[in-house]
ZATIPA-65253 format. One record per residue (C-alpha): residue in three letters; x, y, z. Coordinates in steps of 0.2 Angstrom, whole numbers. Layout:
+------+-------+-------+-------+
| rest |     X |     Y |     Z |
+------+-------+-------+-------+
|  ALA |     X |     Y |     Z |
...
+------+-------+-------+-------+
***
This chain:
+------+-------+-------+-------+
| rest |     X |     Y |     Z |
+------+-------+-------+-------+
|  SER |    20 |    39 |    41 |
|  PRO |    29 |    24 |    33 |
|  ALA |    20 |     7 |    35 |
|  VAL |    27 |    -7 |    45 |
|  PRO |    35 |   -20 |    32 |
|  PRO |    35 |   -38 |    34 |
|  ALA |    47 |   -47 |    44 |
|  THR |    57 |   -50 |    28 |
|  SER |    56 |   -40 |    12 |
|  PRO |    64 |   -44 |    -5 |
|  PRO |    75 |   -31 |   -14 |
|  LEU |    65 |   -18 |   -24 |
|  PRO |    64 |   -22 |   -44 |
|  ALA |    78 |   -14 |   -53 |
|  PRO |    73 |     2 |   -63 |
|  PRO |    70 |     1 |   -81 |
|  ALA |    88 |     8 |   -85 |
|  PRO |   104 |     0 |   -79 |
|  ALA |   104 |    -2 |   -60 |
|  ALA |   122 |     2 |   -57 |
|  ALA |   126 |    12 |   -42 |
|  VAL |   126 |    31 |   -45 |
|  ARG |   137 |    42 |   -35 |
|  SER |   134 |    60 |   -30 |
|  PRO |   136 |    70 |   -46 |
|  PRO |   151 |    81 |   -47 |
|  ALA |   151 |    97 |   -37 |
|  ALA |   141 |   111 |   -46 |
|  GLY |   130 |   125 |   -42 |
|  PRO |   130 |   137 |   -28 |
|  LEU |   124 |   124 |   -15 |
|  ALA |   138 |   112 |   -19 |
|  GLY |   144 |   103 |    -3 |
|  VAL |   127 |   105 |     5 |
|  ARG |   118 |    88 |    11 |
|  VAL |   100 |    88 |    12 |
|  LEU |    89 |    73 |    19 |
|  ASP |    73 |    75 |    11 |
|  LEU |    59 |    66 |    21 |
|  SER |    45 |    75 |    13 |
|  GLN |    32 |    68 |     1 |
|  MET |    19 |    74 |   -11 |
|  LEU |    23 |    91 |   -19 |
|  ALA |    28 |   106 |    -8 |
|  GLY |    42 |    98 |     2 |
|  PRO |    49 |    88 |   -13 |
|  ALA |    49 |   103 |   -25 |
|  ALA |    58 |   113 |   -12 |
|  GLY |    71 |    99 |   -12 |
|  GLN |    72 |    99 |   -30 |
|  LEU |    76 |   117 |   -31 |
|  LEU |    90 |   114 |   -18 |
|  ALA |    96 |    99 |   -29 |
|  ASP |    96 |   109 |   -45 |
|  GLN |   107 |   122 |   -37 |
|  GLY |   120 |   109 |   -32 |
|  ALA |   115 |   101 |   -15 |
|  ASP |   116 |    82 |   -13 |
|  VAL |    98 |    79 |    -9 |
|  VAL |    95 |    62 |    -2 |
|  LYS |    76 |    57 |    -3 |
|  VAL |    72 |    46 |    12 |
|  GLU |    56 |    36 |     7 |
|  GLY |    46 |    22 |    15 |
|  LEU |    47 |     5 |     8 |
|  THR |    32 |     9 |    -4 |
|  GLY |    39 |    26 |    -9 |
|  ASP |    32 |    43 |   -11 |
|  ILE |    13 |    42 |   -15 |
|  THR |    16 |    53 |   -30 |
|  ARG |    27 |    40 |   -39 |
|  ASN |    13 |    29 |   -45 |
|  GLY |     1 |    42 |   -53 |
|  ARG |     5 |    34 |   -70 |
|  THR |     1 |    16 |   -73 |
|  ALA |    10 |    15 |   -89 |
|  SER |    27 |    19 |   -80 |
|  PRO |    25 |    14 |   -62 |
|  GLY |    37 |    23 |   -50 |
|  PHE |    40 |    37 |   -62 |
|  SER |    24 |    49 |   -64 |
|  PRO |    29 |    65 |   -73 |
|  GLY |    24 |    75 |   -58 |
|  PHE |    35 |    64 |   -47 |
|  VAL |    50 |    67 |   -59 |
|  SER |    48 |    86 |   -59 |
|  CYS |    48 |    87 |   -40 |
|  ASN |    62 |    74 |   -37 |
|  ARG |    74 |    75 |   -51 |
|  GLY |    92 |    76 |   -47 |
|  LYS |    90 |    68 |   -30 |
|  ARG |    97 |    51 |   -23 |
|  SER |    84 |    38 |   -15 |
|  ILE |    85 |    27 |     0 |
|  ALA |    70 |    17 |     5 |
|  LEU |    70 |    15 |    24 |
|  ASP |    57 |    10 |    37 |
|  LEU |    57 |    23 |    51 |
|  LYS |    47 |    12 |    62 |
|  HIS |    60 |    -1 |    63 |
|  PRO |    73 |     2 |    76 |
|  ASP |    87 |    -2 |    64 |
|  GLY |    79 |    10 |    52 |
|  GLN |    79 |    24 |    65 |
|  ALA |    98 |    20 |    69 |
|  ILE |   102 |    22 |    51 |
|  LEU |    92 |    38 |    50 |
|  TRP |   102 |    45 |    65 |
|  ARG |   119 |    40 |    56 |
|  LEU |   113 |    50 |    41 |
|  LEU |   108 |    65 |    51 |
|  GLU |   125 |    66 |    59 |
|  ASN |   132 |    73 |    43 |
|  ALA |   117 |    81 |    36 |
|  ASP |   116 |   101 |    34 |
|  VAL |    97 |   101 |    31 |
|  VAL |    83 |    89 |    35 |
|  ALA |    66 |    93 |    27 |
|  GLN |    49 |    85 |    32 |
|  ASN |    31 |    88 |    29 |
|  TYR |    23 |    75 |    41 |
|  ARG |     8 |    81 |    50 |
|  PRO |    11 |    90 |    66 |
|  GLY |    18 |    78 |    80 |
|  VAL |    23 |    64 |    69 |
|  MET |    41 |    66 |    68 |
|  GLU |    41 |    69 |    87 |
|  ARG |    32 |    53 |    90 |
|  LEU |    45 |    44 |    78 |
|  GLY |    59 |    52 |    89 |
|  PHE |    65 |    64 |    75 |
|  GLY |    58 |    81 |    81 |
|  TYR |    68 |    97 |    80 |
|  ALA |    74 |    96 |    98 |
|  ALA |    80 |    78 |    97 |
|  VAL |    89 |    81 |    80 |
|  ALA |    97 |    98 |    86 |
|  ALA |   103 |    90 |   102 |
|  ARG |   114 |    78 |    91 |
|  ASN |   118 |    89 |    77 |
|  PRO |   117 |   108 |    83 |
|  GLY |   121 |   114 |    65 |
|  ILE |   106 |   106 |    57 |
|  VAL |    94 |   116 |    47 |
|  TYR |    78 |   108 |    50 |
|  LEU |    64 |   112 |    38 |
|  SER |    46 |   109 |    43 |
|  ILE |    33 |   112 |    31 |
|  SER |    14 |   111 |    36 |
|  GLY |    -3 |   115 |    29 |
|  VAL |    -8 |   129 |    41 |
|  GLY |     5 |   128 |    55 |
|  PRO |    10 |   116 |    69 |
|  LYS |    -3 |   123 |    82 |
|  GLY |   -20 |   130 |    81 |
|  PRO |   -38 |   125 |    77 |
|  TYR |   -34 |   118 |    60 |
|  ALA |   -18 |   111 |    64 |
|  ASN |   -23 |    93 |    63 |
|  LYS |   -33 |    94 |    48 |
|  ARG |   -28 |    86 |    32 |
|  VAL |   -24 |    99 |    20 |
|  TYR |   -21 |   100 |     2 |
|  ASP |   -18 |   115 |   -10 |
|  PRO |   -36 |   118 |   -13 |
|  THR |   -40 |   119 |     5 |
|  VAL |   -27 |   132 |     7 |
|  GLN |   -33 |   142 |    -9 |
|  ALA |   -50 |   142 |     0 |
|  LEU |   -44 |   147 |    17 |
|  SER |   -32 |   161 |    11 |
|  GLY |   -44 |   171 |     1 |
|  LEU |   -36 |   166 |   -15 |
|  THR |   -52 |   159 |   -22 |
|  ASP |   -61 |   175 |   -18 |
|  ILE |   -48 |   184 |   -29 |
|  GLN |   -52 |   172 |   -43 |
|  ALA |   -71 |   175 |   -41 |
|  ASP |   -82 |   177 |   -56 |
|  PRO |   -86 |   195 |   -58 |
|  ILE |  -104 |   193 |   -62 |
|  THR |  -109 |   179 |   -51 |
|  GLY |   -97 |   181 |   -37 |
|  ARG |   -94 |   162 |   -37 |
|  PRO |   -76 |   159 |   -30 |
|  LYS |   -64 |   149 |   -41 |
|  MET |   -48 |   139 |   -38 |
|  VAL |   -32 |   143 |   -48 |
|  ARG |   -31 |   128 |   -58 |
|  THR |   -14 |   124 |   -54 |
|  LEU |    -6 |   119 |   -37 |
|  VAL |    -1 |   136 |   -34 |
|  ALA |     0 |   135 |   -15 |
|  ASP |    11 |   119 |   -15 |
|  LYS |    23 |   126 |   -28 |
|  THR |    24 |   143 |   -20 |
|  THR |    27 |   135 |    -3 |
|  ALA |    41 |   126 |   -11 |
|  ILE |    50 |   142 |   -17 |
|  PHE |    48 |   151 |     0 |
|  ALA |    54 |   135 |     9 |
|  ALA |    70 |   134 |    -2 |
|  GLN |    73 |   152 |     0 |
|  ALA |    72 |   150 |    20 |
|  VAL |    83 |   136 |    20 |
|  THR |    97 |   145 |    11 |
|  SER |    94 |   160 |    22 |
|  ALA |    96 |   148 |    37 |
|  LEU |   112 |   141 |    29 |
|  PHE |   119 |   159 |    27 |
|  ALA |   115 |   163 |    45 |
|  ARG |   124 |   146 |    50 |
|  SER |   139 |   152 |    41 |
|  GLN |   140 |   167 |    52 |
|  THR |   135 |   160 |    69 |
|  GLY |   139 |   141 |    68 |
|  LYS |   121 |   137 |    73 |
|  GLY |   107 |   128 |    64 |
|  GLN |    89 |   132 |    67 |
|  HIS |    71 |   126 |    65 |
|  VAL |    63 |   134 |    49 |
|  GLU |    44 |   132 |    49 |
|  VAL |    34 |   136 |    33 |
|  SER |    15 |   134 |    32 |
|  MET |     6 |   134 |    16 |
|  LEU |    -7 |   146 |    23 |
|  ASP |     6 |   159 |    29 |
|  VAL |    15 |   158 |    12 |
|  MET |    -2 |   160 |     2 |
|  MET |    -8 |   175 |    12 |
|  SER |    10 |   183 |    11 |
|  PHE |     9 |   180 |    -8 |
|  ILE |    -8 |   188 |   -12 |
|  TRP |    -5 |   202 |     0 |
|  PRO |     2 |   216 |   -10 |
|  GLU |   -13 |   219 |   -22 |
|  GLY |   -25 |   205 |   -16 |
|  MET |   -27 |   212 |     2 |
|  ALA |   -24 |   230 |    -2 |
|  PRO |   -42 |   235 |     2 |
|  PHE |   -40 |   228 |    19 |
|  SER |   -22 |   235 |    23 |
|  VAL |   -27 |   251 |    30 |
|  VAL |   -37 |   246 |    46 |
|  GLU |   -48 |   262 |    46 |
|  GLU |   -53 |   259 |    28 |
|  ASP |   -57 |   240 |    29 |
|  ARG |   -70 |   237 |    15 |
|  LEU |   -79 |   221 |    20 |
|  GLU |   -87 |   219 |     2 |
|  ALA |   -72 |   225 |    -8 |
|  LEU |   -71 |   217 |   -24 |
|  ALA |   -56 |   209 |   -32 |
|  THR |   -51 |   213 |   -49 |
|  ALA |   -67 |   213 |   -59 |
|  HIS |   -60 |   207 |   -75 |
|  ASP |   -48 |   193 |   -79 |
|  MET |   -38 |   204 |   -91 |
|  ILE |   -41 |   192 |  -105 |
|  PHE |   -48 |   200 |  -121 |
|  GLU |   -56 |   191 |  -136 |
|  THR |   -50 |   195 |  -153 |
|  SER |   -57 |   189 |  -170 |
|  ASP |   -45 |   174 |  -169 |
|  GLY |   -40 |   171 |  -152 |
|  TYR |   -36 |   180 |  -136 |
|  VAL |   -24 |   193 |  -130 |
|  THR |   -20 |   202 |  -114 |
|  PHE |   -15 |   220 |  -111 |
|  GLY |   -15 |   233 |   -97 |
|  ALA |   -13 |   252 |   -95 |
|  VAL |    -9 |   257 |   -78 |
|  SER |     0 |   274 |   -80 |
|  ASP |    -8 |   290 |   -89 |
|  ARG |     5 |   286 |  -104 |
|  GLU |     0 |   269 |  -106 |
|  TRP |   -19 |   273 |  -106 |
|  ALA |   -16 |   286 |  -119 |
|  GLY |    -6 |   273 |  -130 |
|  LEU |   -20 |   260 |  -127 |
|  CYS |   -33 |   273 |  -132 |
|  THR |   -23 |   278 |  -148 |
|  ALA |   -21 |   259 |  -152 |
|  LEU |   -40 |   257 |  -151 |
|  ASP |   -43 |   272 |  -162 |
|  ARG |   -52 |   280 |  -147 |
|  PRO |   -41 |   295 |  -143 |
|  ASP |   -57 |   304 |  -136 |
|  LEU |   -55 |   292 |  -121 |
|  ILE |   -39 |   300 |  -116 |
|  ALA |   -48 |   315 |  -109 |
|  ASP |   -64 |   307 |  -104 |
|  GLU |   -67 |   313 |   -86 |
|  ARG |   -72 |   295 |   -81 |
|  PHE |   -54 |   289 |   -86 |
|  VAL |   -43 |   304 |   -85 |
|  THR |   -33 |   299 |   -69 |
|  GLN |   -27 |   282 |   -63 |
|  ALA |   -39 |   285 |   -47 |
|  MET |   -54 |   288 |   -59 |
|  ARG |   -50 |   273 |   -70 |
|  SER |   -50 |   262 |   -55 |
|  ALA |   -66 |   269 |   -48 |
|  ASN |   -74 |   266 |   -65 |
|  ARG |   -66 |   250 |   -68 |
|  GLN |   -80 |   240 |   -75 |
|  GLU |   -86 |   254 |   -86 |
|  ARG |   -68 |   256 |   -93 |
|  MET |   -67 |   237 |   -96 |
|  GLU |   -83 |   237 |  -106 |
|  THR |   -78 |   252 |  -116 |
|  VAL |   -61 |   245 |  -120 |
|  GLU |   -68 |   228 |  -125 |
|  ALA |   -81 |   237 |  -137 |
|  ALA |   -67 |   247 |  -145 |
|  LEU |   -57 |   231 |  -148 |
|  GLY |   -70 |   226 |  -161 |
|  VAL |   -64 |   214 |  -174 |
|  HIS |   -45 |   216 |  -173 |
|  SER |   -35 |   200 |  -175 |
|  SER |   -23 |   196 |  -161 |
|  ASP |    -8 |   199 |  -172 |
|  GLY |   -15 |   215 |  -178 |
|  ILE |   -20 |   222 |  -161 |
|  ILE |    -3 |   217 |  -153 |
|  ALA |     6 |   226 |  -167 |
|  ARG |    -4 |   242 |  -163 |
|  LEU |    -1 |   240 |  -144 |
|  GLU |    17 |   238 |  -146 |
|  ALA |    18 |   253 |  -157 |
|  ASN |    11 |   263 |  -143 |
|  ASP |    21 |   255 |  -129 |
|  VAL |     7 |   246 |  -121 |
|  PRO |    12 |   230 |  -111 |
|  CYS |     3 |   216 |  -120 |
|  MET |     4 |   198 |  -126 |
|  LYS |    -5 |   185 |  -136 |
|  VAL |   -13 |   172 |  -124 |
|  MET |    -4 |   156 |  -127 |
|  SER |   -10 |   138 |  -125 |
|  ARG |     2 |   128 |  -115 |
|  ARG |     7 |   118 |  -131 |
|  GLU |    11 |   135 |  -140 |
|  ALA |    20 |   142 |  -126 |
|  LEU |    34 |   128 |  -129 |
|  ASP |    36 |   134 |  -146 |
|  ASP |    36 |   152 |  -143 |
|  PRO |    52 |   161 |  -149 |
|  GLN |    56 |   169 |  -132 |
|  VAL |    54 |   153 |  -123 |
|  ILE |    65 |   144 |  -135 |
|  PHE |    79 |   159 |  -135 |
|  ASN |    79 |   158 |  -116 |
|  GLY |    81 |   139 |  -117 |
|  ILE |    69 |   136 |  -103 |
|  VAL |    63 |   119 |  -109 |
|  VAL |    76 |   105 |  -110 |
|  GLU |    75 |    86 |  -113 |
|  ILE |    82 |    73 |  -102 |
|  ASP |    82 |    54 |  -102 |
|  GLN |    71 |    48 |   -88 |
|  PRO |    72 |    29 |   -85 |
|  GLY |    54 |    22 |   -85 |
|  LEU |    47 |    37 |   -95 |
|  GLY |    60 |    39 |  -110 |
|  ARG |    64 |    57 |  -116 |
|  LEU |    55 |    70 |  -105 |
|  ARG |    53 |    88 |  -106 |
|  GLN |    57 |    98 |   -90 |
|  ALA |    60 |   117 |   -86 |
|  ARG |    78 |   121 |   -82 |
|  PRO |    82 |   130 |   -66 |
|  ALA |    75 |   147 |   -67 |
|  ALA |    89 |   157 |   -58 |
|  LEU |   105 |   158 |   -69 |
|  PHE |   122 |   160 |   -59 |
|  SER |   137 |   168 |   -68 |
|  GLU |   150 |   159 |   -57 |
|  THR |   141 |   144 |   -50 |
|  PRO |   130 |   137 |   -63 |
|  SER |   116 |   126 |   -57 |
|  HIS |   114 |   108 |   -63 |
|  SER |   105 |   105 |   -79 |
|  PRO |    90 |    95 |   -75 |
|  ARG |    94 |    77 |   -71 |
|  SER |    84 |    61 |   -70 |
|  ALA |    74 |    57 |   -54 |
|  PRO |    79 |    41 |   -45 |
|  ALA |    70 |    24 |   -43 |
|  LEU |    64 |    20 |   -26 |
|  GLY |    80 |    14 |   -16 |
|  GLN |    91 |    16 |   -31 |
|  HIS |   105 |    23 |   -21 |
|  THR |   102 |    14 |    -4 |
|  ARG |   118 |     4 |    -5 |
|  ASP |   128 |    19 |    -9 |
|  ILE |   121 |    30 |     4 |
|  LEU |   123 |    17 |    17 |
|  THR |   141 |    13 |    12 |
|  GLU |   145 |    32 |    13 |
|  ALA |   137 |    33 |    30 |
|  GLY |   151 |    19 |    35 |
|  PHE |   140 |     3 |    35 |
|  GLU |   149 |   -13 |    29 |
|  GLU |   142 |   -23 |    15 |
|  MET |   137 |   -37 |    26 |
|  GLU |   127 |   -25 |    37 |
|  ILE |   118 |   -18 |    22 |
|  ALA |   114 |   -35 |    16 |
|  ALA |   106 |   -39 |    33 |
|  PHE |    96 |   -23 |    33 |
|  ILE |    89 |   -28 |    16 |
|  ASP |    85 |   -46 |    21 |
|  ARG |    76 |   -40 |    37 |
|  GLY |    66 |   -27 |    28 |
|  VAL |    74 |   -13 |    36 |
|  VAL |    79 |    -5 |    19 |
|  GLY |    74 |    -7 |     1 |
|  ALA |    87 |    -7 |   -12 |
|  VAL |    86 |   -10 |   -31 |
|  ALA |    93 |   -27 |   -37 |
|  LYS |   112 |   -27 |   -41 |
|  SER |   115 |   -27 |   -59 |
|  LYS |   123 |   -44 |   -65 |
+------+-------+-------+-------+
***
């Protein structure tokens, strides 16, 4: 929870770009008109808020006076790490001490006109601060209150500190990633639990907003990273355990990572249907494998998976990546060259889709971002916008909430809020 500030606190330094007040952007996107108070930190909660902001919501990031911990992951640009920008772009920022009585009064004022509030404090913290769901809903019955947690609000692990790797370990995801030879579990080397939770949470919020449009009532939406990851991996990752009577305690996950080495790189391809298997065998100049009794049906290919993979790898031989891709495409086999992250930026399909855009980010300069993934024909999302400096919009937000300039100045002088210095 936010630290208690000294009795007086000077204004926060101005951001590297002009510090003039910035009003809400013009209405755009399917969520235009929705106001979100984002009290979350780190990744899962802020990324959920970023998705809502991209789709038009006015997302006000409520930070402690020292800011979100992810702001300062880059010493060359304090306050604007690339990770922070990606999860908080398009938001407005107010710096607020929630342990100060005046800070709490300000938050209550903001909550009166909010549609959504999002928080990912450890279970019980918001209740101790006086802002649990029951208290907020009593004052604003229409509020959609999003709580994101690691494993849920109750249970044997509820009070554990939880990060993405711990959820990967607990959910079984590391078992799916295990080395096929040694059996050693492996992590997915991106924060998949955090980012997937953000997507599930944003979708849940929009569902709750739709329900409110029908009933007029808000509700508490609870999303845990553990629940999300088990749901996420279930369709194929937990298939061996889905039929209770056939529970296979030693069931292996996919024994091969589906990456195949060529003479000059790597490719991926797969053949699920009998037609695709025949196309693969033809592309590899091994038509004899089509009728091989070990691989003649999908069930037999699955039962002899390791042998099938070894046979395919041997047949791949010295083909170049471009050469084998051409042969696979000619036989209608799903395939793709394996790209480095840098190569992906220059891929013609990525360029054609316009996925990667550039923005001007104060504190960092020109910055690449992925545009919003969903495209709306009638209510297009915002193009990626810059992330705010800590407290950049404090004065604007307080003014919109009905506070007078003298009150705002007093809040700043007493260390209740932080605000960037006014431009001269």
